[in-house]
Every structure is written in structure tokens, then in C-alpha cells.
C-alpha positions as CSV (number, residue, x, y, z in Angstrom):
1,M,0.0,0.0,0.0
2,L,2.9,2.3,0.6
3,A,4.0,1.8,-3.0
4,L,0.6,2.9,-4.2
5,R,0.7,6.1,-2.2
6,T,4.0,7.2,-3.6
7,V,2.9,6.5,-7.2
8,A,-0.3,8.5,-6.5
9,A,1.8,11.3,-5.1
10,R,4.0,11.3,-8.1
11,R,1.0,11.6,-10.4
12,V,-0.3,14.6,-8.5
13,V,3.0,16.3,-8.7
14,S,3.3,15.6,-12.4
15,R,-0.2,17.0,-13.1
16,V,0.7,20.4,-11.7
17,P,0.8,22.9,-14.6
18,V,4.3,24.2,-15.3
19,A,4.9,27.3,-17.4
20,A,6.8,26.2,-20.5
21,R,8.1,28.5,-23.1
22,S,7.1,27.5,-26.6
23,Y,9.1,28.5,-29.6
24,T,7.7,28.8,-33.1
25,I,9.2,27.3,-36.1
26,G,9.0,29.4,-39.1
27,R,8.2,33.1,-39.8
28,S,5.8,34.6,-37.4
29,E,7.5,37.5,-36.0
30,G,9.1,40.0,-38.4
31,S,7.8,38.0,-41.4
32,V,7.2,41.2,-43.4
33,A,10.8,42.3,-43.2
34,E,12.0,38.9,-44.2
35,S,9.7,38.3,-47.1
36,R,10.9,38.4,-50.6
37,G,8.3,40.8,-51.8
38,F,9.2,43.4,-49.2
39,N,12.9,43.1,-50.1
40,K,12.2,43.6,-53.8
41,K,10.0,46.6,-53.0
42,E,12.6,48.1,-50.7
43,K,15.3,47.6,-53.3
44,A,13.1,49.2,-55.9
45,H,12.6,52.3,-53.7
46,E,16.3,52.5,-53.1
47,D,17.1,52.3,-56.8
48,Q,14.4,54.9,-57.6
49,Y,16.0,57.3,-55.0
50,V,19.5,56.7,-56.3
51,H,18.3,57.3,-59.9
52,K,16.6,60.5,-58.9
53,H,19.6,61.7,-56.9
54,E,22.0,61.0,-59.8
55,A,19.6,62.8,-62.2
56,E,19.7,65.9,-60.0
57,Q,23.5,65.7,-59.8
58,I,23.7,65.5,-63.6
59,A,21.4,68.4,-64.0
60,K,23.6,70.5,-61.6
61,L,26.7,69.5,-63.5
62,R,25.2,70.4,-66.9
63,A,24.2,73.8,-65.5
64,Q,27.8,74.3,-64.3
65,I,29.1,73.3,-67.7
66,E,26.7,75.8,-69.5
67,S,27.8,78.6,-67.2
68,R,31.5,77.8,-67.8
69,E,31.0,77.6,-71.5
70,A,29.3,81.0,-71.4
71,E,32.2,82.4,-69.4
72,V,34.7,81.0,-71.9
73,A,32.7,82.6,-74.8
74,K,32.7,85.9,-73.0
75,L,36.5,85.7,-72.4
76,K,37.1,84.8,-76.1
77,E,35.1,87.9,-77.1
78,E,37.2,90.1,-74.8
79,E,40.4,88.6,-76.2
80,A,39.2,89.3,-79.7
81,E,38.5,93.0,-78.8
82,L,41.9,93.3,-77.1
83,K,43.6,92.0,-80.3
84,K,41.7,94.5,-82.4
85,N,42.6,97.3,-80.1
86,A,46.2,96.2,-80.1
87,A,46.3,96.0,-83.9
88,K,44.8,99.5,-84.2
89,K,47.4,101.0,-82.0
90,Q,50.3,99.6,-84.0
């Protein structure tokens, strides 16, 4: 009878609920950031931003080139006038 009581006591102890941490297998948390569609969309946005930024940089450079070309043309005109004036004085 003593043996039956110890077995019964063990069963009661084993039936006591114990908090257990359960881990999920697969993508449940942060699945949006890990999905392929999100990565493609994010890369597309980055590429679009880079393309826009490069286009702005090219536009600035073209404006600088135009202003420098205008400056060169003005200097060439001044040089031509100085040559004419120098030829008249001689």
C-alpha cells in the first residue's frame, strides 16, 4: 500500500501545470521584413531614390558646364576685342 501512495503522489505532482516557453518554427515575428516581396519593394525604392539623386547631380553639372561655356565665350570675345585694339594702336 505504501507503494501505491508514492505512485499517486508522483502523479499529482506531475499534473501540476508548469509554465513552459514555446518557440515557433518558421516566420511569425518579423515576417514582413524577411519576405521576398518586401525586399524587392525596398530595393526598388532605393534604386528609384538613387536614380533621382543621380539625375539631380547630372542636372547640376550640366548647369555648371553651361555657365562655364558662357564664361569661356565671353573671355574669347574680350580677347578678340583686345587683339583688335592692339592692332589699331600699332
